[in-house]
C-alpha atoms as one frame of an Amber mdcrd trajectory, in Angstrom:
protein
 -23.757  -0.130  21.448 -21.732  -2.444  23.672 -24.514  -5.028  23.845 -24.926
  -4.924  20.076 -21.188  -5.589  19.709 -21.418  -8.517  22.092 -24.317 -10.100
  20.206 -22.645  -9.533  16.859 -19.524 -11.367  18.018 -21.514 -14.454  18.771
 -23.519 -14.213  15.589 -20.198 -14.489  13.804 -19.034 -17.382  15.934 -22.265
 -19.339  16.190 -24.791 -18.272  13.553 -28.459 -19.142  13.603 -28.734 -20.297
  17.232 -28.761 -18.893  20.749 -25.678 -19.088  22.932 -25.497 -21.353  25.880
 -24.403 -20.004  29.232 -21.255 -22.153  29.132 -20.246 -20.665  25.791 -20.557
 -17.154  27.181 -18.582 -18.190  30.238 -15.830 -19.747  28.106 -15.452 -16.623
  25.982 -15.335 -14.305  28.956 -12.619 -16.493  30.483 -10.404 -15.350  27.592
  -8.635 -12.236  28.982  -8.134 -10.715  25.523 -11.764 -11.212  24.517 -12.865
  -9.794  27.829 -10.646  -6.725  27.364 -11.835  -6.194  23.790 -15.430  -6.503
  24.927 -14.917  -3.588  27.305 -13.653  -1.277  24.538 -15.916   1.141  22.676
 -16.456   0.817  18.909 -14.938  -2.670  18.617 -16.598  -5.809  17.254 -14.393
  -8.895  17.299 -14.172 -12.598  16.675 -11.336 -15.009  17.380  -9.864 -16.615
  14.278  -7.393 -19.358  13.487  -3.717 -18.482  13.335  -1.857 -18.953  10.049
   1.669 -19.461  11.370   3.812 -20.434  14.321   3.961 -17.018  15.953   2.731
 -17.283  19.562  -0.410 -15.614  20.794  -3.982 -15.399  19.576  -5.514 -13.679
  16.542  -8.754 -11.691  16.442 -10.509 -10.156  13.483 -11.781  -6.714  14.430
 -14.419  -4.415  13.016 -13.790  -0.917  14.343 -16.504   1.711  14.108 -15.202
   4.795  12.300 -16.876   8.068  11.346 -17.155   8.532   7.608 -16.129  12.133
   8.320 -14.049  12.579  11.468 -14.925  16.274  11.426 -18.684  15.663  11.340
 -19.978  12.419  12.801 -23.504  13.191  11.628 -22.377  11.922   8.207 -22.575
   8.374   9.584 -20.195   5.504  10.263 -18.596   2.464   8.686 -16.691  -0.499
  10.090 -12.992  -0.817   9.364 -11.408  -4.261   9.277  -8.236  -4.996  11.222
  -6.453  -8.060  12.556  -5.100  -8.135  16.100  -2.334 -10.557  17.050  -2.064
 -10.620  20.843   1.074 -11.782  22.634   1.105  -9.871  25.909  -0.573  -6.711
  27.158   2.830  -5.401  28.300   4.640  -6.095  25.010   5.121  -3.410  22.333
   2.436  -2.960  19.683   3.230  -2.727  15.981   0.479  -0.955  14.043   0.657
  -1.902  10.364  -0.764   0.809   8.135  -1.941  -1.006   5.036  -2.346   0.971
   1.828  -4.923  -1.338   0.295  -7.251  -4.174   1.272  -6.184  -6.671   3.928
  -8.415  -9.764   3.633  -6.460 -11.939   6.080  -3.918 -11.588   8.844  -0.229
 -11.385   7.957   2.747 -10.985  10.221   5.302  -8.243   9.628   8.978  -8.962
  10.168   9.245  -6.082  12.619   6.591  -7.707  14.817   8.434 -11.015  14.782
  11.773  -9.428  15.617  10.379  -7.390  18.524   8.160 -10.237  19.815   5.390
  -7.662  19.774   1.638  -7.503  19.479   0.368  -6.421  16.093  -2.691  -4.709
  14.675  -2.864  -4.832  10.874  -5.318  -2.197   9.608  -7.097  -2.303   6.265
  -7.245   1.071   4.500 -10.579   2.872   4.330 -12.489   2.413   1.046 -10.745
  -0.921   0.386 -11.911  -4.479   0.933 -14.448  -4.761   3.750 -13.737  -1.219
   4.991 -16.068   0.740   2.733 -18.619   3.369   3.723 -22.063   3.219   2.158
 -23.254   6.800   2.481 -23.653   7.432  -1.260 -23.497   5.686  -4.622 -19.890
   4.826  -5.652 -20.211   6.526  -9.030 -20.736   9.931  -7.372 -18.253  12.495
  -6.071 -20.129  12.513  -2.756 -19.054   8.920  -2.154 -15.341   9.602  -2.686
 -14.990  12.970  -0.943 -14.031  11.389   2.394 -11.145   9.371   0.963  -8.445
  11.805   2.065  -5.112  11.573   3.820  -6.612  13.461   6.740  -9.476  11.000
   7.133  -7.403   7.841   6.692  -4.883   8.885   9.335  -7.706   9.877  11.681
  -8.890   6.262  11.366  -5.493   5.077  12.596  -5.499   7.602  15.417  -8.884
   6.368  16.592  -7.630   2.769  16.595  -4.556   3.901  18.529  -6.740   5.609
  21.128  -9.100   2.674  21.512  -6.567  -0.176  21.648  -4.158   2.027  23.598
  -6.479   1.585  26.562  -5.319  -2.025  26.925  -1.937  -1.981  25.141   0.125
   0.628  26.960   3.637  -0.283  25.868   5.574   1.330  23.034   3.709   1.623
  19.749   5.623   1.433  16.476   4.052   2.065  13.071   5.140   0.371   9.877
   3.899  -0.175   6.348   5.098  -1.245   2.927   4.903   0.772  -0.318   1.590
   2.669  -0.244   1.259   1.376   3.298   4.609   3.019   3.993   3.235   6.269
   2.632   0.353   5.860   5.059   2.867   5.403   7.889   4.515   8.700   6.950
   1.272  10.669   6.709  -0.004   9.130   9.948   3.081  10.350  11.788   2.763
  13.834  10.271  -0.773  14.301  11.546  -0.287  12.449  14.865   3.407  12.755
  15.781   2.901  11.535  19.349   0.912   8.394  18.597   3.947   6.149  18.180
   7.491   5.873  19.477   8.959   5.250  16.016   7.904   4.800  12.390   9.397
   2.305   9.934   8.134   2.855   6.367   9.362   0.373   3.757   9.898   1.359
   0.090   7.623   4.363   0.626   7.447   7.027  -2.073   6.522  10.596  -1.254
   5.393  11.969  -4.610   5.281  15.751  -4.911   3.239  16.280  -8.086   0.949
  14.627 -10.583   4.026  13.313 -12.403   6.997  13.485 -10.077  10.014  14.090
 -12.371  12.422  12.324 -10.012  11.245   9.085 -11.604  12.695  10.149 -14.968
  16.017  11.055 -13.384  16.119   7.559 -11.859  15.746   5.905 -15.270  18.617
   8.019 -16.603  20.946   6.553 -13.973  19.931   2.880 -13.943  22.098   0.538
 -15.977  24.563   1.463 -18.686  23.883   3.526 -21.795  23.748   0.258 -23.707
  21.186  -1.098 -21.245  18.936   1.950 -21.540  19.120   1.808 -25.331  18.166
  -1.860 -25.207  15.089  -1.060 -23.095  14.045   1.736 -25.443  14.549  -0.434
 -28.514  12.315  -3.133 -27.031   9.539  -0.633 -26.258   9.726   0.860 -29.747
   9.722  -2.547 -31.412   6.594  -3.622 -29.540   4.727  -0.473 -30.539   5.779
  -0.809 -34.157   4.548  -4.410 -34.208   1.329  -3.654 -32.378  -0.940  -5.618
 -34.722   1.011  -8.825 -34.188   1.245  -8.224 -30.448  -2.435  -7.352 -30.041
  -3.475 -10.590 -31.760  -1.595 -12.479 -29.076  -2.785 -10.235 -26.250  -6.395
 -11.022 -27.136  -5.659 -14.659 -26.352  -3.832 -13.693 -23.156  -6.886 -11.704
 -22.093  -9.280 -14.497 -22.969  -7.204 -17.105 -21.150  -6.846 -14.897 -18.093
 -10.486 -13.850 -18.029  -9.494 -10.184 -18.375 -12.131  -7.717 -19.499 -11.340
  -4.286 -20.921 -14.249  -1.870 -20.933 -12.884   0.932 -18.732  -9.791   0.962
 -20.935  -9.606  -0.753 -24.307  -7.217  -3.637 -24.842  -5.140  -1.424 -27.123
  -4.904   1.288 -24.462  -3.865  -1.316 -21.897  -1.170  -2.538 -24.300   0.251
   0.951 -24.761   0.238   1.554 -21.009   2.074  -1.744 -20.529   4.784  -0.717
 -22.993   5.212   2.680 -21.305   5.221   1.014 -17.884   7.891  -1.479 -18.936
  11.047   0.280 -17.607   9.310   1.173 -14.344   8.302  -2.434 -13.681  11.608
  -3.805 -14.977  13.483  -2.136 -12.120  10.746  -2.219  -9.496  10.345  -5.977
  -9.816  14.071  -6.623 -10.015  14.332  -8.023 -13.553  17.244  -5.803 -14.600
  18.881  -5.356 -17.986  19.854  -8.991 -18.380  16.153  -9.866 -18.691  15.544
  -7.608 -21.712  15.356  -9.899 -24.757  17.336  -9.366 -27.921  15.134  -8.405
 -30.834  16.831 -10.331 -33.636  16.826 -13.763 -32.024  13.508 -13.650 -30.150
  10.118 -14.516 -31.652   7.158 -12.186 -31.373   5.501 -14.825 -29.159   8.383
 -14.689 -26.687   8.628 -10.901 -26.859   4.938 -10.662 -26.008   5.273 -13.198
 -23.201   8.131 -11.137 -21.769   5.972  -8.007 -21.784   3.276  -9.882 -19.874
   5.833 -11.136 -17.372   7.206  -7.666 -16.618   4.136  -5.446 -17.131   1.198
  -7.811 -16.732  -1.789  -6.842 -18.866  -4.177  -7.568 -15.983  -2.825  -4.465
 -14.259  -5.118  -2.451 -16.555  -8.184  -4.688 -16.745 -11.594  -3.855 -15.291
 -11.159  -5.964 -12.164  -7.834  -4.432 -11.198  -9.047  -0.891 -11.779 -12.153
  -1.648  -9.707 -10.190  -3.070  -6.782  -7.512  -0.378  -6.845  -9.703   2.516
  -7.896  -9.387   4.104  -4.421  -5.607   4.171  -4.864  -5.865   6.013  -8.172
  -8.375   8.425  -6.674  -5.888   9.262  -3.923  -3.022   9.581  -6.389  -5.030
  11.985  -8.511  -6.367  14.122  -5.671  -3.587  14.370  -3.063  -0.807  11.783
  -3.136   0.701  12.429  -6.540   2.098   9.739  -8.795   4.406   9.241 -11.756
   3.939   9.575 -15.470   5.482   8.375 -18.694   7.992   9.988 -21.009   6.391
   9.828 -24.432   8.423  12.231 -26.561  10.489   9.395 -28.031   7.350   7.515
 -29.098   5.772  10.129 -31.353   3.639   8.503 -34.001   3.703   5.154 -32.192
   1.045   5.830 -29.560  -2.303   5.508 -31.287  -4.722   4.794 -28.438  -3.337
   7.148 -25.797  -2.679  10.887 -25.748   0.958  11.927 -26.005   0.974  12.850
 -22.314  -1.118  10.202 -20.571  -1.571  10.754 -16.839  -2.206   7.308 -15.354
  -3.492   8.606 -12.028  -6.146  10.738 -13.727  -6.978   8.129 -16.374  -7.732
   5.435 -13.792  -9.913   7.462 -11.401 -13.080   5.454 -10.590 -15.979   6.091
 -12.968 -13.731   8.599 -14.794 -14.825  11.271 -12.351 -13.418  14.762 -12.718
 -11.772  15.230  -9.334  -9.879  18.123  -7.698  -6.064  18.043  -7.609  -4.077
  19.465  -4.708  -0.571  18.152  -4.039   0.319  20.716  -1.398   0.072  18.239
   1.482   2.871  15.863   0.329   5.079  18.919  -0.165   4.324  20.112   3.381
   5.069  16.651   4.731   8.305  16.503   2.731   9.514  19.740   4.343   8.324
  18.700   7.796  10.266  15.448   7.596  13.490  17.284   6.794  13.174  19.453
   9.913  11.007  17.486  12.346  10.883  13.863  11.202  12.617  12.274  14.165
  12.544   8.547  15.013  11.953   7.351  11.461  13.676   4.400   9.818  13.344
   4.551   6.016  14.068   1.321   4.159  14.604   1.450   0.383  15.805  -0.920
  -2.315  18.826   0.059  -4.393  17.202  -0.811  -7.735  13.563  -0.205  -6.810
  12.007   2.466  -9.014  10.012   3.829  -6.077  13.223   4.748  -4.282  13.428
   7.639  -6.769  10.673   9.520  -4.946  11.648   8.430  -1.461  12.338  10.729
   1.469  15.903  12.084   1.138  18.302  11.971   4.105  18.513  14.964   6.420
  21.156  15.637   9.060  18.693  17.825  10.980  16.703  14.915  12.400  17.307
  11.804  14.481  16.342   9.302  11.808  17.876   6.441   9.854  18.020   5.747
   6.108  18.855   2.226   4.945  19.322   1.248   1.296  19.387  -2.513   0.788
  22.039  -3.325  -1.810  20.687  -4.894  -5.001  17.149  -5.005  -3.615  13.991
  -4.347  -5.610  10.553  -3.377  -4.270   9.870  -6.807  -2.780  13.321  -7.538
  -1.330  14.025  -4.301   0.515  13.478  -5.889   3.910  15.394  -6.147   7.181
  16.034  -9.849   6.553  17.995  -8.952   3.399  20.143  -6.276   5.035  23.773
  -6.696   5.950  24.461  -7.520   9.625  25.718  -3.957  10.122  22.511  -2.500
   8.702  20.328  -4.740  10.860  22.226  -3.673  13.952  21.686  -0.028  13.054
  17.937  -0.620  12.685  17.445  -2.422  15.982  19.978  -0.261  17.784  17.964
   2.832  16.844  14.686   1.184  17.865  16.113   0.085  21.228  17.417   3.577
  21.904  14.153   5.290  21.029  12.097   2.819  23.047  14.330   3.289  26.076
  13.988   7.054  25.788
């Protein structure tokens, strides 16, 4: 296997010709390449950096069992990007929730002057198994929280042979969820975990989302949001005429869902996206002075129609499969829209509706509930970062005085701005003070 890895590296670097002895000698003079070459299950190639951060970058393909409990099921190769600074420096393992087509640097890595390995999630991007046809249940059965965290554990074990400093895990949004689940299954793999804007949903439609909407903005604001949603549904024929042109211009195709279904989902999604993306009440247009063209354009700005087109549902199908089977999700309150929803059922479950190939899959949300309880009693050395107005903060991990952990809410921040760089100086000091303490321990 090691010789196959070695040959594959050079096929990537220098296709369609044999290597010269000097080229082999030059590569083996690279201490990182030499160390990676000695590791099991790792194929690598050096790639160009996309920033000023020091060190070298390598694209990895890491051999993973399709089923970590039964390796006879076969293997696939998981993509990851390694940024090497120093073998003695800390390592930040970034637990992506989706595809990761290129290397990106996390702010935690930059602040700690650390190495980084950014790991694409199984079943996304280039990290897909090929043991069965995608339209079958057999293909999807190994997309579980247990299997995805076992992938991370294997990477930790392999790269831990050459990077022996402190390891810290981090991830954003669904990647933050992955950070949490990874720590639950492998509590000793890392010194600390820093999930950003990470929900921990406890059911198919976690009701904490609805409670969040009841507290955001003033009564007048919430009535304004509702009035906009109702107006758009009542004027569906006019809106749909315009959406057809939006879809044509954007190259969006709607065969998994119809265009009308996508429109209704967009209207129901509107308050969620309004807060998640940081638009706020001031962005909601007045109905009397705004044309139907501008009202439709606003809907597309806040709840983009492409979120429900065939391409999006194909790329993010694994996410919806996970939401439906184990992770949980959120739903939509529809009682106030009776008679206005014509393409959707009165209680549409988005996680179930978007499952790949409309497969009928099992639902078991017991694991997130176990993790939720475990975090309250045993979740030490976590730093949770949430945005004050981000909708996903509604289903975040609540503070507990029984653990040595830190909760930071970034004032005024939405899903994309809840970052260390946007914290107050006092908050930043708390974050790095906790990390220093845990790393010294």
